[in-house]
N, C-alpha and C positions, 0 to 999 in steps of 0.2 A: 332610599337606598337603593329606588324605584330609578332612579339617576346612571347607577351602577352596574346595573344589571344589562346583561344583552345575549346577543341570538349568534349564530356562527353564520347568519342568513346577511348581518348586517356588516359581513367582511370584504373587499370587493371580489370577485366569482375566482380572478387567479390564484387568491389563498385560499378559497374555498377545493382548489381541482388538486392546488398541493396537498392542503391537507390529507384530505379523499384518499390519496394516493398511498399516502406513512399507514388507513387502516390498513389494517391483517385478514384478508379474509374470509376468515370463520366469524369474526367481529360483522366483514362487510354486509352479508344478508340480510342480515337481521334489518337494518333502517330502511328498504322500502320494498318492497313485491317485485323491484324487477331484479335487483342483487338478486333474492329469494328463488325466483324462477328463472338463473342463472348457473344457480346455483347447487337446483333442486338434487339433482340426481346425484353431485358428491357430498350431496348432506344427509338425502336417503340408504347410501353405503357405508358410512361414519355408522349410522343412528341405527344399521342392523344389527352391524357389527361388536354394538354396545348392549351392556344385557341393558341398559335405560329406556328403551324404547319402548316401551313400555309403558313406561311410567312420562314420558316424553307425549307417547298418544294421549293419554291419558288427561295431564295438561292444557294439550289445545283443547280438547271438549268439553273441561269447566271450564275455560274461555272460550270455549263457543268458537274459536277460531277456522269460519267453515272455509275459508280458501285455501289455510291451507290442508284441513282436514280432507277436504273432496283432492287436493291431490292425491296426499297418501292410501285413501280408497279406490278412488281410480286401478290405482295399482296392487295395491294390499289384497285388498278385497276378496281374491279367488285362496288366499292364501289362508286370511282370518273365516274363512266362512268352513276349509279343510281342518280348523283345530277344533278339532269334536270334546266333548266337558269338561267344558270351561273351567274351575271351581274358582271363586274370587267374594267377597261378600258374604261367604258363610254358606251360597246358595251354588246347584253344578247348570251350566248353560250349555244350551246345545251346541255352540261354540262361539269361540271368539267374537267373530261379528255381534251372534245374540246380547252378550254383556258387553262387548260400548253401545250394542242400543239399548240396553238397561242405563248400564252407566253413564248415561246422556240425560237419562230422561229425569233419571234419580236427580241429577245436580242443573238442571231446566237450559239443557243446551239443546233450546225446539231445529237449531238448523242442521248440527251434527245429526241428531235424530232422525228429519228430515230426512239429508240425505240418507242416514244411513238405513232406516226404513226404503228408500224409496231401491237399492242396492239389494237387500230380503225381497223384496217385489219381483223384481226382473228374475232373479235367481228360481223362485217361487211358479213361476208360471209355465208355462211347457215350450219347449223346443222343438222345432218339425224341423225331423230327422227328416237324413238326407238320401233312407233309401229308401221312401216311401210311397215305388214305386214296385205296383205290381205286375 
């Protein structure tokens, strides 16, 4: 049976390019990091319009997909911080960002947890005012 199995990499390059051109864009971004980076704006726009965005973020944290999560947190962290009194898992959290931190900790997602912790620590540092001249 092992001699009958094959991978797409065994095909000639011309055929791989042809097959790749028939793959829809909404599937293509899951194949590699370069395709994901090309289509991140379209994905986030479509995902924020759907109600499953919250589930998608939780899935990313559960799997500890730091490259995807760091892109989303860099774009959405201010919005997540302003969502106050987030109630989930039988607890009320100070914000959605604090809920995600608790969620990452409870699912042993150390890289996502560290990223959230860094964002929260940056926000709690005092910011220098531009009008401090007397």
